[in-house]
C-alpha positions as CSV (number, residue, x, y, z in Angstrom):
1,M,-76.3,50.6,-61.6
2,I,-74.7,53.8,-60.3
3,K,-73.5,54.7,-63.8
4,E,-77.1,54.4,-65.1
5,L,-78.2,56.8,-62.4
6,L,-75.4,59.3,-63.2
7,G,-76.0,59.1,-66.9
8,R,-79.6,60.3,-66.7
9,H,-80.4,64.0,-66.5
10,S,-84.2,64.2,-66.0
11,P,-85.6,66.1,-63.0
12,K,-86.5,62.7,-61.5
13,F,-82.9,61.4,-61.6
14,H,-81.6,64.7,-60.5
15,G,-83.7,64.4,-57.3
16,M,-82.4,60.8,-56.8
17,K,-78.8,62.0,-57.0
18,E,-79.5,64.7,-54.5
19,V,-81.1,62.3,-52.0
20,Y,-78.2,59.9,-52.5
21,R,-75.7,62.7,-52.0
22,V,-77.2,63.7,-48.7
23,I,-77.3,60.0,-47.5
24,H,-73.7,59.7,-48.5
25,Q,-72.7,62.8,-46.6
26,E,-74.9,62.4,-43.5
27,N,-75.0,58.6,-43.2
28,P,-76.8,57.2,-41.4
29,V,-79.7,59.6,-41.8
30,T,-83.5,59.5,-41.1
31,K,-86.2,60.4,-43.6
32,A,-87.0,63.5,-41.5
33,K,-83.4,64.7,-41.9
34,L,-83.6,64.1,-45.7
35,L,-86.8,66.2,-45.9
36,E,-85.0,69.0,-44.1
37,R,-81.8,68.8,-46.2
38,T,-83.4,68.4,-49.6
39,N,-86.5,70.6,-49.3
40,M,-88.5,67.9,-51.1
41,T,-92.0,66.7,-50.3
42,Q,-92.4,63.5,-48.3
43,T,-93.9,61.7,-51.2
44,T,-90.9,62.6,-53.4
45,V,-88.3,61.6,-50.9
46,V,-90.1,58.3,-50.2
47,R,-90.2,57.5,-53.9
48,H,-86.5,58.3,-54.4
49,L,-85.6,56.1,-51.3
50,E,-87.5,53.2,-52.8
51,E,-85.9,53.6,-56.2
52,L,-82.4,53.9,-54.7
53,K,-82.9,50.7,-52.7
54,Q,-84.0,49.0,-55.9
55,Y,-80.9,50.2,-57.6
56,G,-78.9,48.6,-54.7
57,L,-77.3,52.0,-53.9
58,I,-78.7,52.4,-50.3
59,R,-79.9,50.2,-47.4
60,I,-81.6,50.6,-44.1
61,A,-78.7,50.3,-41.7
62,S,-80.7,50.3,-38.5
63,Y,-83.6,52.0,-36.7
64,D,-83.4,55.1,-34.6
65,E,-84.8,55.3,-31.1
66,S,-88.6,55.7,-31.1
67,S,-90.3,58.5,-29.3
68,G,-93.5,56.5,-29.6
69,G,-94.8,54.4,-32.4
70,R,-92.7,52.9,-35.2
71,P,-89.0,53.6,-34.9
72,P,-87.6,55.7,-37.8
73,A,-85.3,53.9,-40.3
74,L,-81.7,55.1,-40.6
75,Y,-80.6,55.0,-44.3
76,D,-77.0,54.4,-45.3
77,I,-75.2,53.9,-48.6
78,E,-74.3,50.4,-49.9
79,P,-70.5,50.7,-49.9
80,E,-69.9,48.1,-52.6
81,A,-72.5,49.4,-55.0
82,A,-69.6,50.9,-56.9
83,F,-65.9,51.5,-56.6
84,I,-63.5,54.4,-57.3
85,I,-59.9,54.4,-58.4
86,G,-57.5,56.9,-56.9
87,I,-53.9,57.5,-58.2
88,A,-51.2,59.3,-56.3
89,L,-48.4,60.0,-58.7
90,S,-45.3,61.7,-57.3
91,R,-41.6,62.0,-58.1
92,A,-40.7,59.3,-55.5
93,E,-43.5,56.7,-55.9
94,T,-46.9,56.1,-57.4
95,T,-49.8,54.5,-55.5
96,V,-53.0,53.0,-57.0
97,T,-55.9,52.7,-54.5
98,I,-59.3,51.2,-55.2
99,A,-61.9,52.4,-52.7
100,D,-65.6,51.6,-52.1
101,M,-68.2,54.2,-52.0
102,S,-67.5,55.0,-48.3
103,F,-63.9,55.6,-49.4
104,Q,-62.6,52.6,-47.6
105,P,-59.6,51.1,-49.5
106,V,-60.2,47.6,-50.8
107,A,-57.0,47.3,-52.8
108,E,-53.8,49.1,-53.1
109,E,-50.4,48.8,-54.8
110,T,-47.3,51.1,-54.8
111,F,-44.3,51.2,-57.1
112,A,-41.2,53.4,-56.8
113,M,-40.4,56.0,-59.5
114,T,-36.9,55.6,-60.9
115,E,-34.8,56.9,-63.8
116,N,-36.5,54.2,-65.9
117,H,-40.0,55.5,-65.2
118,T,-40.6,57.6,-68.2
119,P,-44.2,58.8,-68.9
120,A,-44.8,55.9,-71.4
121,F,-43.5,53.3,-69.0
122,T,-45.3,54.8,-66.0
123,L,-48.6,55.0,-67.8
124,S,-48.2,51.4,-69.0
125,L,-47.5,50.3,-65.5
126,L,-50.5,52.2,-64.2
127,K,-52.8,50.4,-66.7
128,Q,-51.3,47.0,-65.8
129,T,-51.6,47.7,-62.1
130,I,-55.3,48.8,-62.3
131,T,-56.2,45.9,-64.5
132,S,-54.5,43.5,-62.2
133,L,-56.1,44.9,-59.0
134,L,-59.6,44.9,-60.6
135,K,-59.1,41.2,-61.7
136,Q,-57.8,40.1,-58.3
137,H,-60.8,41.7,-56.5
138,H,-63.4,40.6,-59.0
139,I,-64.4,44.2,-59.9
140,D,-65.8,44.9,-63.3
141,N,-65.2,48.1,-65.2
142,V,-68.9,48.9,-65.2
143,D,-68.8,49.1,-61.4
144,I,-66.1,51.8,-61.4
145,L,-67.5,55.3,-60.8
146,G,-64.3,57.0,-62.2
147,I,-60.6,57.6,-61.7
148,G,-59.1,60.5,-59.7
149,I,-55.5,61.5,-60.1
150,G,-53.5,63.5,-57.6
151,T,-50.1,64.5,-58.9
152,V,-47.5,67.2,-59.0
153,G,-48.0,70.3,-61.1
154,P,-48.0,72.5,-63.0
155,L,-51.0,70.9,-64.7
156,D,-54.0,71.8,-66.9
157,R,-57.1,70.3,-65.3
158,E,-59.4,71.0,-68.3
159,E,-57.0,69.5,-70.8
160,G,-55.9,66.8,-68.5
161,V,-52.2,67.5,-69.1
162,M,-49.2,67.5,-66.6
163,Y,-46.2,69.8,-67.0
164,P,-44.1,68.7,-64.1
165,D,-40.4,69.0,-63.5
166,G,-38.0,67.2,-61.1
167,F,-38.7,63.6,-62.2
168,T,-35.6,61.4,-62.4
169,A,-36.7,59.9,-65.7
170,P,-36.8,62.0,-68.9
171,G,-39.8,63.0,-70.9
172,W,-42.1,64.5,-68.2
173,E,-42.5,67.9,-70.0
174,E,-46.0,67.5,-71.3
175,V,-48.0,64.3,-70.4
176,S,-51.6,63.8,-71.5
177,I,-52.4,61.5,-68.6
178,V,-56.2,62.0,-68.6
179,A,-56.6,61.1,-72.3
180,E,-54.4,58.0,-71.9
181,M,-56.4,56.7,-68.9
182,Q,-59.7,57.5,-70.5
183,E,-58.8,55.6,-73.6
184,A,-57.6,52.6,-71.7
185,F,-60.6,52.3,-69.3
186,Q,-63.4,54.1,-71.0
187,M,-64.5,56.1,-68.0
188,D,-64.3,59.6,-66.5
189,V,-60.8,60.7,-65.3
190,F,-60.2,63.7,-63.1
191,L,-56.8,65.5,-62.5
192,E,-55.8,67.6,-59.5
193,N,-52.7,68.5,-57.5
194,G,-51.8,65.8,-55.0
195,A,-51.7,68.3,-52.2
196,N,-55.3,69.3,-52.9
197,T,-56.5,65.7,-53.0
198,A,-54.7,65.1,-49.7
199,A,-56.7,68.0,-48.3
200,L,-59.9,66.4,-49.7
201,Y,-58.9,63.2,-47.8
202,E,-58.6,65.2,-44.6
203,S,-62.2,66.5,-45.1
204,L,-63.4,62.9,-44.6
205,R,-62.6,63.2,-40.9
206,H,-65.2,66.0,-40.9
207,R,-67.8,64.2,-43.1
208,F,-67.6,66.7,-46.0
209,G,-68.1,69.7,-43.7
210,R,-67.5,73.3,-44.7
211,E,-64.1,73.4,-42.9
212,S,-61.2,75.3,-44.3
213,I,-58.1,73.1,-44.4
214,L,-54.4,73.8,-45.2
215,Y,-52.5,70.6,-46.1
216,C,-48.7,71.0,-46.4
217,I,-46.4,68.3,-47.9
218,S,-42.7,69.1,-47.5
219,G,-39.7,67.3,-48.8
220,W,-37.5,68.2,-51.7
221,G,-39.9,71.1,-52.1
222,L,-43.1,72.4,-50.5
223,R,-46.6,71.7,-51.8
224,C,-49.7,73.1,-50.2
225,G,-53.4,72.1,-50.8
226,V,-56.1,74.4,-49.6
227,L,-59.8,73.8,-49.0
228,A,-61.9,77.0,-48.5
229,N,-65.2,76.1,-46.9
230,G,-64.9,72.6,-48.2
231,T,-64.0,73.6,-51.8
232,I,-60.6,73.2,-53.4
233,M,-58.8,76.6,-53.8
234,Q,-57.3,76.1,-57.3
235,S,-54.4,78.0,-58.7
236,R,-54.7,78.9,-62.3
237,K,-51.6,77.1,-63.4
238,G,-52.4,74.0,-61.3
239,D,-49.2,74.5,-59.3
240,A,-49.2,73.7,-55.6
241,T,-45.7,74.9,-55.0
242,S,-46.4,78.6,-55.0
243,F,-46.5,78.9,-51.1
244,G,-42.9,77.7,-51.1
245,N,-42.0,80.8,-53.2
246,M,-42.9,83.0,-50.3
247,I,-40.0,85.4,-49.4
248,I,-38.8,84.7,-45.9
249,D,-35.5,86.7,-45.8
250,A,-36.0,90.1,-47.6
251,S,-32.3,90.9,-47.5
252,S,-31.3,87.9,-49.5
253,G,-34.5,87.2,-51.3
254,R,-34.5,83.6,-50.0
255,T,-37.8,81.7,-50.2
256,L,-39.5,79.4,-47.7
257,S,-38.6,76.3,-49.8
258,S,-35.0,77.3,-49.8
259,F,-34.9,77.2,-46.0
260,I,-36.9,73.9,-45.5
261,S,-36.3,71.7,-48.5
262,Y,-34.3,68.5,-48.4
263,H,-31.9,70.2,-50.8
264,H,-31.2,72.8,-48.0
265,L,-30.9,70.2,-45.3
266,A,-28.6,68.0,-47.3
267,G,-26.4,71.0,-48.2
268,E,-26.2,72.3,-44.6
269,T,-25.3,68.8,-43.5
270,Q,-22.5,68.5,-46.1
271,R,-21.1,71.9,-45.1
272,S,-21.3,71.3,-41.3
273,M,-19.7,67.8,-41.6
274,Q,-17.3,68.9,-44.4
275,I,-18.6,66.3,-46.8
276,P,-17.4,67.2,-50.4
277,E,-20.5,67.9,-52.5
278,T,-18.9,66.4,-55.6
279,K,-18.6,63.0,-53.9
280,T,-22.0,62.5,-52.4
281,D,-25.4,62.5,-54.0
282,K,-28.0,64.7,-52.3
283,N,-30.4,61.7,-51.9
284,D,-27.7,59.8,-50.0
285,V,-27.0,62.7,-47.8
286,M,-30.7,63.1,-47.0
287,Q,-31.0,59.5,-46.1
288,Y,-28.0,60.0,-43.8
289,V,-29.8,63.1,-42.2
290,L,-32.9,61.0,-41.5
291,Q,-30.9,58.2,-40.1
292,E,-28.9,60.4,-37.8
293,L,-32.0,62.3,-36.8
294,E,-33.3,58.9,-35.5
295,N,-30.0,58.4,-33.7
296,R,-30.3,61.8,-32.0
297,N,-27.1,63.2,-33.6
298,P,-26.9,66.7,-32.0
299,M,-25.4,68.4,-35.1
300,V,-28.1,67.0,-37.4
301,E,-30.8,67.9,-34.9
302,S,-29.5,71.5,-34.7
303,I,-29.7,71.8,-38.5
304,V,-33.2,70.3,-38.7
305,L,-34.6,72.5,-35.9
306,S,-33.2,75.6,-37.4
307,S,-35.1,74.7,-40.6
308,A,-38.2,74.1,-38.5
309,Y,-38.1,77.7,-37.3
310,Y,-38.4,79.0,-40.8
311,Y,-41.1,76.5,-41.6
312,G,-43.1,77.9,-38.7
313,V,-42.6,81.5,-39.8
314,G,-43.8,80.6,-43.3
315,L,-46.7,78.6,-41.9
316,A,-47.8,81.5,-39.8
317,N,-47.9,83.7,-42.9
318,M,-50.1,81.2,-44.7
319,I,-52.4,81.0,-41.7
320,N,-52.7,84.8,-41.4
321,V,-53.8,85.0,-45.1
322,L,-55.9,81.8,-45.4
323,H,-57.4,81.5,-41.9
324,P,-57.7,77.7,-42.0
325,E,-59.5,75.9,-39.2
326,I,-57.3,72.8,-39.7
327,V,-53.6,72.6,-40.6
328,V,-52.1,69.3,-41.5
329,L,-48.3,68.7,-41.9
330,S,-46.9,65.8,-43.9
331,S,-43.2,64.8,-44.3
332,E,-40.7,62.2,-43.3
333,L,-39.3,64.8,-40.8
334,I,-42.7,65.1,-39.2
335,K,-42.9,61.4,-38.8
336,L,-39.4,60.9,-37.5
337,S,-38.9,63.9,-35.2
338,P,-41.5,65.1,-32.6
339,A,-39.1,67.9,-31.8
340,Y,-39.2,69.2,-35.4
341,Y,-43.0,69.1,-35.5
342,E,-43.2,70.9,-32.2
343,K,-40.7,73.6,-33.2
344,V,-42.7,74.3,-36.4
345,I,-46.0,74.6,-34.5
346,Q,-44.5,76.6,-31.6
347,T,-42.9,79.1,-34.0
348,A,-46.1,79.4,-36.1
349,E,-48.1,80.1,-33.0
350,C,-45.7,83.0,-32.1
351,F,-46.4,84.7,-35.4
352,I,-50.1,84.1,-35.9
353,S,-52.0,87.3,-35.7
354,Q,-55.3,87.7,-33.9
355,T,-54.8,84.5,-32.0
356,D,-58.0,85.3,-30.0
357,Q,-60.0,85.0,-33.3
358,Q,-58.1,82.2,-35.1
359,R,-56.6,79.1,-33.4
360,P,-56.3,76.4,-36.1
361,V,-56.1,72.8,-35.1
362,F,-52.6,71.4,-36.0
363,Q,-52.3,67.7,-37.0
364,R,-49.8,65.3,-38.4
365,A,-50.7,63.5,-41.6
366,E,-52.1,60.0,-41.1
367,D,-49.7,57.1,-41.7
368,N,-52.1,54.2,-42.3
369,V,-53.4,55.3,-45.7
370,N,-52.1,57.2,-48.7
371,P,-54.1,60.5,-48.3
372,T,-53.3,61.7,-51.9
373,A,-54.7,58.5,-53.5
374,V,-57.8,58.2,-51.3
375,G,-58.3,61.9,-51.7
376,A,-58.2,61.4,-55.5
377,C,-61.1,59.0,-55.0
378,V,-63.0,61.7,-53.2
379,L,-62.2,64.0,-56.1
380,A,-63.8,61.6,-58.5
381,F,-66.9,61.3,-56.4
382,H,-67.2,65.1,-56.0
383,S,-66.7,65.6,-59.7
384,T,-69.4,63.2,-60.7
385,F,-71.9,63.4,-57.9
386,I,-71.9,66.9,-56.5
């Protein structure tokens, strides 16, 4: 039913979409609020509400308190009127999430990315995973609003092509992921940087407000997603790693990423503990770092906290330029080490200018969902409905 609504372009259906969009954003909402938000006449709003109910897209959730007379109805979306597929594709793992129209996940599956996960194999696995999840949960293709993909860049959003590097498997030079998924499922597919879709997920906490959000994902590199007044701030090349190229040490030309990446932490650990670089893989060293961090190894803690200082300096620079209201940090180090997180924030606060005018709210990323995948669902909704 929802695809029928989206596929029509008459003024009548445009008005229905607008009423539905406001209900989705404000839910639950009264008719009086809809009149205020849409600037439509009461007759028009009432007609759209009745038609949306007939389509099965909205429902009366409850009734508001009455100030005398009949209590006003509170309208809400019907969550299972349609579903959205979100894909989070990274160098380490890939997650497929199916969410309902309220962005609550109803199904999810994750698989690791290895040296065998070439583009062809990964795309085949994605198609199999989506088909299997839809079958398991008795969801038909006609009930899917679309597919959102949050992944690593660089990428071309218009052409739907990825140009990433750093994957363990070969072949990830130029991947037409959107065309492949469109051909397989015959539906709209939307491509964006994973850091940006994670920022879109964060906007759910604020019910699609006009907040400005900076979402930083650190690990082997640094990826940053930015929402400016609720809208993705897109880089021309579709690359979310540009903030990591910020120069932190002018004398050496070293960048922020070079001070905070897992490559740096693994290298510093090898040097401090005199581990021959030729005998140990960086991934193995980093696993050792994370393990010893949990064990409160003082030498490892010192290396990690030194890195946190530079992260805080770089973060302050971003905040001074972007003026975000909310800053979210995501990484294994953030999860494992409260001291690391606190050092990053404390350092950033020391270098933020005009603190009387801008005091962003700092947050850790949530653990109970995949923000990039659910944010990709939000991307698909935004791209088709707003």
